[in-house]
C-alpha positions in Angstrom: 53.7 -23.2 -10.8 53.5 -21.6 -7.4 51.0 -18.9 -6.4 53.7 -16.4 -6.1 55.0 -16.9 -9.6 51.5 -16.7 -11.0 50.8 -13.5 -9.1 54.1 -12.1 -10.4 53.3 -13.1 -13.9 49.9 -11.3 -13.6 51.6 -8.3 -12.0 49.7 -8.5 -8.8 50.7 -9.1 -5.1 47.7 -11.4 -4.5 44.2 -11.9 -5.7 42.8 -10.5 -2.5 44.8 -7.3 -2.9 43.8 -7.1 -6.5 40.1 -7.5 -5.7 40.3 -4.9 -2.9 42.1 -2.5 -5.1 39.4 -2.5 -7.7 37.8 0.9 -7.9 34.6 -0.1 -6.3 33.0 2.5 -4.2 32.6 1.3 -0.7 29.4 3.4 -0.5 28.0 1.4 -3.4 28.8 -1.9 -1.8 27.4 -0.8 1.6 24.1 0.1 -0.1 23.4 -3.6 -0.6 23.3 -4.3 3.1 21.5 -1.0 3.8 18.8 -1.9 1.3 18.3 -5.3 2.9 17.7 -3.7 6.3 15.4 -1.0 4.9 13.3 -3.5 3.0 13.0 -5.6 6.2 11.9 -2.5 8.1 9.3 -1.7 5.5 8.0 -5.2 5.4 7.6 -5.1 9.2 5.6 -1.9 9.0 3.3 -3.5 6.4 3.0 -6.6 8.6 2.0 -4.4 11.5 -0.7 -2.8 9.4 -1.9 -6.3 8.4 -2.1 -7.2 12.1 -4.2 -4.1 12.7 -6.4 -5.1 9.8 -7.0 -8.6 11.2 -7.8 -7.1 14.6 -10.0 -4.2 13.7 -10.8 -4.1 10.0 -10.1 -1.4 7.5 -10.7 1.4 10.1 -7.6 0.5 12.0 -5.3 0.5 8.9 -3.2 3.4 7.7 -3.4 3.0 4.0 -1.0 5.9 3.3 1.6 4.2 5.5 1.3 1.0 3.5 1.5 2.9 0.2 4.6 4.8 1.4 6.3 1.5 2.5 5.5 -0.1 -0.9 7.0 2.9 -2.7 10.1 2.6 -0.5 10.5 -1.1 -1.4 10.2 -0.3 -5.1 12.9 2.3 -4.7 15.2 -0.1 -2.9 14.8 -2.7 -5.6 15.9 -0.1 -8.1 18.9 0.9 -5.9 19.9 -2.8 -5.7 19.7 -3.1 -9.5 21.8 0.1 -10.0 24.4 -1.2 -7.5 24.8 -4.4 -9.4 25.1 -2.4 -12.7 27.8 -0.3 -11.1 29.8 -3.4 -9.9 29.4 -4.9 -13.3 30.7 -1.8 -15.0 33.7 -1.8 -12.6 34.4 -5.4 -13.6 34.2 -4.6 -17.3 36.4 -1.5 -17.0 39.1 -3.4 -15.1 42.2 -4.1 -17.2 43.1 -7.4 -15.3 40.2 -9.9 -15.2 40.8 -13.5 -14.2 38.6 -16.5 -13.6 38.5 -16.0 -9.8 37.3 -12.4 -10.2 34.6 -13.5 -12.7 33.6 -16.4 -10.5 33.3 -14.1 -7.5 31.3 -11.6 -9.4 29.0 -14.3 -10.7 28.4 -15.6 -7.2 27.6 -12.1 -6.0 25.4 -11.5 -9.0 23.5 -14.7 -8.2 23.1 -13.9 -4.5 21.8 -10.4 -5.3 19.5 -11.6 -8.0 17.9 -14.1 -5.5 17.7 -11.3 -2.9 16.0 -8.9 -5.4 13.6 -11.6 -6.4 12.7 -12.0 -2.8 12.1 -8.3 -2.5 9.9 -8.4 -5.5 7.9 -11.4 -4.2 7.4 -9.6 -0.9 6.4 -6.5 -2.7 3.8 -8.2 -4.8 2.4 -10.0 -1.7 2.1 -6.8 0.3 0.8 -5.0 -2.8 -2.1 -7.5 -3.0 -2.9 -6.8 0.7 -2.8 -3.1 -0.1 -5.2 -3.4 -3.0 -7.5 -5.6 -0.9 -7.6 -3.0 1.9 -7.9 -0.1 -0.5 -10.9 -1.8 -2.2 -12.6 -2.5 1.1 -12.0 1.2 2.1 -13.6 2.4 -1.1 -16.6 0.0 -0.6 -17.0 1.3 2.9 -16.8 4.9 1.8 -19.4 4.2 -0.9 -21.7 2.6 1.7 -21.4 5.6 4.0 -22.2 7.9 1.1 -25.2 5.8 0.1 -26.5 5.9 3.7 -26.0 9.7 3.9 -27.9 10.1 0.6 -30.7 7.8 1.7 -31.0 9.7 5.0 -31.0 13.0 3.1 -33.7 11.7 0.8 -35.8 10.4 3.7 -35.6 13.7 5.5 -36.7 15.6 2.3 -39.5 13.1 1.9 -40.6 13.6 5.5 -40.5 17.4 5.1 -42.7 17.1 2.0 -45.2 14.8 3.7 -45.4 17.2 6.7 -46.3 20.0 4.3 -49.0 17.9 2.6 -50.6 16.9 5.9 -52.5 20.2 6.2 -55.6 20.5 4.2 -57.0 23.9 3.3 -60.6 24.4 2.4 -61.7 27.2 0.0 -63.3 30.2 1.6 -62.3 29.1 5.1 -59.4 30.3 7.1 -59.1 27.2 9.2 -56.6 24.5 8.2 -57.0 21.0 9.4 -54.4 18.4 9.6 -55.0 14.8 8.4 -55.1 13.6 11.9 -57.8 16.1 12.9 -59.9 15.1 9.8 -59.7 11.4 10.6 -60.6 12.1 14.3 -63.6 14.2 13.2 -64.8 11.5 10.8 -64.4 8.8 13.4 -66.5 10.8 15.8 -69.2 11.4 13.2 -69.4 7.7 12.3 -69.6 6.4 15.8 -73.1 6.1 17.3 -74.0 8.7 19.7 -73.9 7.4 23.2 -76.8 8.7 25.3 
C-alpha cells in the first residue's frame, strides 16, 4: 500500500500535517527551550559564585543570589514537568493516534526526562555548595559573635579591676592605688642609703 492510500484511509494529508495540526500550544513547546537557557544562566551564576568563593572565601559570596538561582532552577524543573504533562494530555485527547505519533512522543518524553534529570543533578550539586557556604557563613558569624562577647567580657572585667585598685582606709580621706602601696612598701623594705 502506498503512503497516499494509507493517509487517505486515515483521513489525513500527511503525518507531518497531522502532527503540526495537533492542538499543541506553541508557547508550551517553546517553554522547553526557554527553560534550558534559563537553567544554564542560573548554573553560570552559581558557578561564578563558586569561583568567588574559591578566590576569596565566604566573604566574597552572595548567598542570597545562590539561593535565588536555586529557587529559579526548582521552578524551571516544575515548568518542564508541566509542559510534558500538557503535551501528554494533548496526545491522549487526540482522536487519531498512530504508532508514529506515539513513537515521536516517547522520544520527546525520553529526551525531556533526561534533561530534567540533568537539571535535578545540577540542582543537587549546586545545593550542596550552597549548604556548605551557608554553614561556613554561620560558623563565621558565630565566631564573630563569640569574639564580640569575649571583648565585652574583658572590658567589663578590666573596668571592675580598675575600680578595685583603689584602697580606702577607714578614718582617712586619702585613697591609695595598688601601685602606690607597692611602691611605698618597696621603699620601706629597701635599706636606707646614707
